[in-house]
C-alpha positions as CSV (number, residue, x, y, z in Angstrom):
1,M,0.0,0.0,0.0
2,T,1.3,3.4,-0.9
3,N,1.2,6.0,1.8
4,Q,0.7,9.8,1.3
5,F,4.4,10.6,1.5
6,T,5.5,8.1,-1.2
7,S,2.6,9.1,-3.5
8,R,3.2,12.8,-3.1
9,L,7.0,12.5,-3.5
10,K,6.5,10.6,-6.8
11,D,4.1,13.3,-8.0
12,L,6.5,16.1,-7.1
13,I,9.4,14.4,-8.9
14,E,7.3,13.9,-12.0
15,E,5.9,17.4,-11.9
16,S,9.4,18.9,-11.5
17,G,10.3,17.7,-14.9
18,K,13.8,16.9,-13.6
19,M,15.6,13.6,-13.9
20,Q,16.0,11.7,-10.6
21,K,19.8,11.8,-10.9
22,D,19.6,15.6,-11.1
23,I,17.4,15.8,-8.0
24,C,19.8,13.6,-6.1
25,S,22.7,15.7,-7.2
26,D,20.9,18.9,-6.2
27,L,20.0,17.4,-2.8
28,Q,23.4,15.7,-2.4
29,I,21.7,12.3,-1.7
30,S,22.2,8.9,-3.3
31,K,19.9,7.5,-5.9
32,Q,19.3,4.6,-3.6
33,K,18.1,6.8,-0.9
34,L,15.6,8.6,-3.1
35,S,14.5,5.2,-4.5
36,K,13.9,3.8,-1.0
37,W,11.8,6.9,-0.1
38,K,9.7,6.5,-3.3
39,T,9.0,2.9,-2.6
40,G,8.3,3.4,1.0
41,Y,11.2,1.1,2.0
42,N,12.6,3.9,4.1
43,E,11.4,7.3,5.3
44,P,13.3,10.5,5.4
45,S,14.6,11.9,8.7
46,M,13.1,15.2,10.0
47,D,16.0,17.1,8.4
48,E,15.6,15.3,5.1
49,L,11.8,15.9,5.1
50,I,12.5,19.7,5.6
51,M,15.1,19.5,2.8
52,L,12.5,17.9,0.4
53,A,9.8,20.4,1.4
54,L,12.1,23.3,0.6
55,Y,13.4,21.8,-2.6
56,F,9.9,21.1,-4.0
57,D,8.5,24.3,-2.5
58,V,5.8,22.6,-0.5
59,T,5.1,22.2,3.2
60,S,6.2,19.2,5.2
61,D,2.6,18.8,6.2
62,Y,1.7,18.4,2.5
63,L,4.4,15.8,2.1
64,L,3.1,13.9,5.1
65,G,-0.5,14.1,3.9
66,L,-1.7,16.4,6.7
67,E,-2.8,19.1,4.3
68,D,-3.8,19.3,0.7
69,E,-2.2,21.4,-2.1
70,T,-4.2,24.5,-1.0
71,G,-2.9,24.3,2.6
72,A,-6.2,23.1,4.1
73,R,-6.2,20.3,6.6
74,A,-6.6,17.0,4.9
75,N,-8.6,15.5,7.7
76,S,-11.3,18.0,8.7
77,Q,-12.2,15.9,11.7
78,N,-9.1,17.0,13.6
79,P,-9.3,20.4,15.3
């Protein structure tokens, strides 16, 4: 099962129009690390999550599935 993070990361990579090797070079991470994040095998650390959010110009809450692309809370049942 794909979680929100892996789904959104894949979408952001695709929407960026950049090759994965270029993203890895920009972020100074290995291709294996990015691949493991995309498949859900591993998750990024807090610092890596922030790095991804800044790189793709989204919030960490968006990456985690806590808000949608407009910034609204994804689950309106939570206060």
